[in-house]
C-alpha positions as CSV (number, residue, x, y, z in Angstrom):
1,X,97.4,55.1,187.4
2,X,98.0,53.3,184.1
3,X,98.4,49.6,184.2
4,X,100.5,48.0,181.5
5,X,100.0,44.6,180.3
6,X,102.7,41.7,180.9
7,X,103.2,41.5,177.3
8,X,104.0,45.4,176.8
9,X,106.5,45.1,180.0
10,X,108.1,41.8,178.2
11,X,108.0,43.6,174.6
12,X,109.7,46.6,176.2
13,X,112.2,44.5,178.0
14,X,113.0,42.6,174.6
15,X,113.5,45.8,172.9
16,X,116.0,47.1,175.5
17,X,118.0,43.8,175.7
18,X,118.6,43.7,172.0
19,X,119.9,47.3,172.3
20,X,122.0,46.7,174.9
21,X,123.3,43.2,173.4
22,X,124.0,45.2,170.2
23,X,126.5,47.5,172.4
24,X,127.9,44.6,174.1
25,X,128.8,42.9,170.7
26,X,131.9,45.0,170.4
27,X,135.0,42.8,171.3
28,X,138.1,44.2,173.1
29,X,141.5,44.2,171.2
30,X,145.2,44.4,172.7
31,X,146.5,48.0,172.6
32,X,149.8,48.1,171.7
33,X,152.6,50.4,173.3
34,X,154.2,52.5,170.7
35,X,157.7,50.6,171.0
36,X,160.4,50.0,168.5
37,X,158.7,47.3,167.1
38,X,155.4,49.1,166.2
39,X,157.4,52.1,165.0
40,X,159.2,50.0,162.7
41,X,156.4,48.0,161.2
42,X,153.3,50.5,161.2
43,X,150.0,50.5,162.8
44,X,148.5,48.6,159.7
45,X,151.2,45.6,160.0
46,X,150.7,45.5,163.8
47,X,146.7,45.0,163.1
48,X,147.6,42.1,161.1
49,X,149.6,40.6,163.6
50,X,147.0,41.2,166.1
51,X,144.5,39.4,163.9
52,X,147.1,36.4,163.4
53,X,147.4,36.2,167.0
54,X,143.5,36.1,167.6
55,X,143.1,33.6,164.9
56,X,146.1,31.5,166.3
57,X,144.1,31.4,169.7
58,X,141.0,30.2,168.0
59,X,142.9,27.4,166.1
60,X,144.6,26.5,169.4
61,X,141.1,26.0,171.1
62,X,141.4,29.1,173.4
63,X,137.8,30.6,173.4
64,X,136.9,34.1,173.8
65,X,133.9,32.9,176.4
66,X,131.3,35.5,175.2
67,X,128.5,33.2,175.2
68,X,128.9,31.8,178.4
69,X,128.9,35.4,180.2
70,X,125.4,36.1,178.5
71,X,124.1,32.7,179.5
72,X,125.3,32.9,183.2
73,X,124.1,36.5,183.5
74,X,120.8,35.5,182.1
75,X,120.1,32.3,184.8
76,X,121.5,34.2,187.6
77,X,118.9,37.2,186.6
78,X,116.0,34.9,186.4
79,X,116.8,33.2,189.8
80,X,117.3,36.6,191.7
81,X,114.3,38.1,189.8
82,X,112.2,35.1,190.5
83,X,112.8,35.6,194.0
84,X,112.2,39.1,194.5
85,X,108.9,38.5,192.4
86,X,107.8,35.9,194.7
87,X,108.7,38.0,197.8
88,X,106.6,41.0,196.5
89,X,103.9,38.5,195.5
90,X,103.6,36.9,199.2
91,X,103.0,40.5,200.6
92,X,100.9,41.7,197.9
93,X,99.0,38.4,197.5
94,X,99.8,36.9,194.0
95,X,102.9,34.9,194.5
96,X,103.1,32.9,191.4
97,X,102.3,35.7,189.0
98,X,105.0,38.0,190.4
99,X,107.4,35.4,190.8
100,X,107.1,34.7,187.0
101,X,107.1,38.4,186.2
102,X,110.3,39.0,188.5
103,X,111.8,35.9,186.7
104,X,111.2,37.2,183.3
105,X,112.4,40.7,184.4
106,X,115.6,39.1,186.2
107,X,116.4,37.0,183.0
108,X,116.3,40.2,180.8
109,X,118.4,42.2,183.1
110,X,120.7,39.2,183.4
111,X,121.1,39.0,179.9
112,X,121.8,42.4,179.2
113,X,124.6,42.6,182.0
114,X,126.1,39.4,180.4
115,X,125.7,41.0,176.9
116,X,127.6,44.1,178.2
117,X,130.4,41.8,179.4
118,X,130.5,39.7,176.6
119,X,133.1,41.7,174.7
120,X,135.5,41.4,177.4
121,X,137.9,38.4,176.6
122,X,138.5,35.6,179.4
123,X,142.0,35.8,181.1
124,X,143.2,32.8,179.3
125,X,142.4,34.1,176.0
126,X,144.1,37.5,176.9
127,X,147.2,35.8,178.0
128,X,147.4,33.6,175.1
129,X,147.1,36.7,172.3
130,X,149.5,38.8,174.5
131,X,152.1,36.2,174.5
132,X,151.8,35.6,170.9
133,X,152.4,39.3,170.4
134,X,155.5,39.5,172.9
135,X,156.9,37.0,170.7
136,X,156.2,39.0,168.0
137,X,158.2,41.9,169.5
138,X,155.2,44.1,170.7
139,X,154.2,45.1,174.1
140,X,150.1,44.8,175.0
141,X,149.4,47.6,177.6
142,X,145.7,46.5,178.2
143,X,142.7,46.0,176.0
144,X,139.9,48.2,174.7
């Protein structure tokens, strides 16, 4: 059975994390119901209104919270991975090394999960943008 060095494993995890993080960077936007307002102004003008409401949220101090989700996922993954690695190490005789490897793998997995969720806006952010759009006559039916 071929053994992989810890550097090879960490490099592979880092590469996977970069790909997943890039996929998770797509930020969700409100989907509008084709009501009378949308039909009146057209999709292009409606998207400008969406952009303006998003900018209004940012200027008002309402954050998207993407970075917090990645950080929480990384920390949580490191804790869980370290605990699992320590458990395996206790059975196999290398607690420290396996705990460190488990923490590294858990951190990478947690960061990947956080990155995938980072495109999802917080409920406060969604509510702010939806209210802004509702006041302009639009109906938000979801986020995508």
